[in-house]
N, C-alpha and C positions, 0 to 999 in steps of 0.2 A: 160300582156299588151299588145295587138293584135295589129294589124297594122294598123288598122284605129284609133285605141286611142294615136299611136304612133305620127300617119299623124295631127293628132289634137294639140296634145302638141307643135310640131315644127312648127304648122301655128299660134299657138298662141305665140311664142318665136319671128315669124318673122314678126307678125302684133305689136309688141312690140316696135320694130327697126323701121318699117315706122311712127306709131302714136305717138311717143315719153312715151307712157303710160306703165309702167312696171306695169309687174303679179304677181298674186301671186304667192308662191312657189309650185313648181308642185308633190313636196310634202305633199303637203296639198290637191291638187285638184286630185290626180292618184294616190291615194293609192295602193300599190303595185308595184310600180315604181321598177325597178330594176337597176343593173349598167350596164346591155345590154342594156333596154332600154333606160338610157340615153344617151350612147356613137352612140344608131339607131338613136335619137332623133336629137341628135348636126348632123350627117351625112346628115340626109334628109335636115336641111335647107344649109350646104353645096352642097348638089346637085343641088338645086334651085338656089343660089347661083350662081355656075357656069354655068346652063341652061341658066341664065341673062347676063353671058358674063364676071364674074369674073375670078379669077385665084388663084391658091395658089402659093404662095410664100414662105410658110414654117411652123413650129406649133413654138405652145410655150405649157412649160409645169409648172404648177401650182402646188399648196401645197408643195411644197420642202422644207420649213422649219420643224423643228420638232414644233414650236408653233401654225402652221396652221393647222397642222396635229392632234394636242392634239384639238384644240378647235374644228374640224368638227369630231374629233371622229374615224379618218381614219390611215392607215400605209403605204401608199403610194399616189405616186402624182397623178394627171391628166392629159390630153393635151386636146389640141385645134386645130385650125388650123388659120394661119396667112394668110390673102386674099390680091392684088394688091392695093385695095385702103385702105389699113390699115396703108400706110406707109408715113410719112411726111418728110420733109427736116427740118433739124438744122435751129431756128429760124423762120421759116417759120409759120404765124399767123394760128392756129389751132382751126377749126371753134367748137365752144362748141354744137348750135343745131343737131350734129351728136350724141351725146352722152345723157345718162339718167342720169346715177349716177359716174362721172369719179373719178380715183383715178390715181394714178403715183406709180411706183415704179423704182430704178434701177436695171438694169441687166446687164450681160457679154453676146452677142451677138456671136453664133459662123456662121460664114459662111462655106458652104460646096465646097471643090473644087473636092468631090466625092461623090457616091450614099452609104447611107447607111441604107442596110435592115436585121432585124433579122427574128424570134430570133435569138441568139446563137454572138450576135457582142460584142466583146471584148473590155475593156479599150484601149489598143495599136491600133486596128480597127479604133478605134472611133478619136483615137488623129490621127491617119493619115489621115481621110476623112475632119479634119478640115483647109481651107485654112486661115482662119484670125481669130481674135477675135476684135470684137468692144463696144467699149461702148453704150450701150442704156439707153432710157427709156421706158418702156411699160405701157400706158394708159388703165388700166383696167376699164372694166362697167358692170352692170350688169343689165339684163329684169328683174329681180327677186325684186318686192317692196322693200327697206329697205335694200338691202344687205342681206334680211335673208335667205342665201342658207346655203344650203349643202351639200357634196360632191353630190350628183345626182343632184340637182339642177344648182349646178356650171358645170357639165360637160354635160347636156342636153343644157344650154347656150354657147357651145363652151368655156369652162374654163373661164368663163368672159372677152373673147376678146375685145378687144376698139381699139386701133392702137397703131401704133411703131414708135418712131422716133433714129435713129440711127446716130454714131458716124462719124466721118471722118478720124480717125486715125487707120489705119489698124497694128493689133498686131497678128506675128505668136506665138504661143501657147511657141513655148523655150523658149521667151523672158520675160515670167510672170508664175508667181508662182500663178495660179487659185485659189488656196485654200487659200491664206495669201492676194489676191488683196482685199483692201480696198477699202471701197467708202462715198462719204460723198454727201447727196444729200441737196439743199437747195431750198427755196421756197422764192422767193422775198428776196431775200439778207440772207432768216434765216436758220438755221441749223433745218431741218426737220427728218432724219434719217441721219444711220452711218450703217456698216455691212460690212461684208469681204464673200469671196466667200466660205467658208466654211462652211456658211450656208447654202447653197442649196446641201442638200443632202451629206455633206464631200465635196463635188468638184463640181463644172456646169458640169466638163466630166461626170461624175457619172449619172447626169441629165439625160444628152446626151446618153448613156449608155442604160440608160431606156427607152427614147423614141425609140429608135431604136428598141429596141428590143418589145414593147410594141404596137409598129406600123405595127412591121413587123407581129406580129401573127395576125391579123387583114389583111393582106395583102397589108400593104403600106409603100414603100419606101420615106427615105428622101432624096431628089433629090439633084444632084449638083447643087451648087449655090443657094438653099433655104436656108432662116434662121430658126437658133432654137433660143428661150430666153429660157434658161435652170432654170429659177425661180430667184426671186427678191431676193438682199441680205440686204435688211432690209423692216420692215411695211410700206403698202403702206400708203399714204397722202392723203386727198381729194384736187382737183382742181376746182379753180374758173375762170368766163371770167377776162383777164387779167393778169392773174401770169403767172410768168416766173420760170420755175423748171429748175434747175440745177445739173447734177450730176459726180462729180468728181471721176476717179479710178483713184488708184495707179499701175502706169505701162501700163495705158490704155487710157490716156488723158479724155478728159471732152465732154459731150455732154447736148445739152440745149434744153428744151420745150417752146415755146410761146404759149399763150392761148387767141385767137381774144377776144376783149372785146363786141363782138355782137352788 
């Protein structure tokens, strides 16, 4: 794919944000799309958004569960960028009109106290760089019509990023076994998902190491103070105007997202 075609694909995705109209999968309209093309298309969008005054506040890792990797026929995760206007306060009504096809999932968020840059980052270096963990809800969204995504589509679409709600109970890593930490997610009081940290590549720390080394190979550093979402503990579920979603984590506390009624 040449530079002009990459730019065209990035423009299609940015226009989907603005118009609220999803587009056909890029893999169906841009034959020969490669992994490098997909990440280049993601970065072109991020560069334009940064030029417009936005800032990067962290990164997310997607496709961390064995089930999702089997579904898309891949054997590794993907990553995307978290921008400053992605973050909402707990219980603050989240406007629905900024999303096209929102879904939600529970995650253990990491806040970094030191930068991480790969390749070559080890588990102990990743642990040492984490200031604390927070309960989190990630709102995922797709600019691809009907969520008909493959790996390359979701990578180009900034890993289907949407928004983030962070809880307010910081927990040091030595106070919790992230592999065994369980979560129960409810929507309007009804349980809609359960899972544990082991669903995230065996441990959310493994996901953090993968991210640091993968973006590091592309010249990117995970910065001090940034948030990392390492992956969901259970399957994502849809949300609608007026919904209230809460995730309760063993050893981490809880976090609640409220969606405006419009």
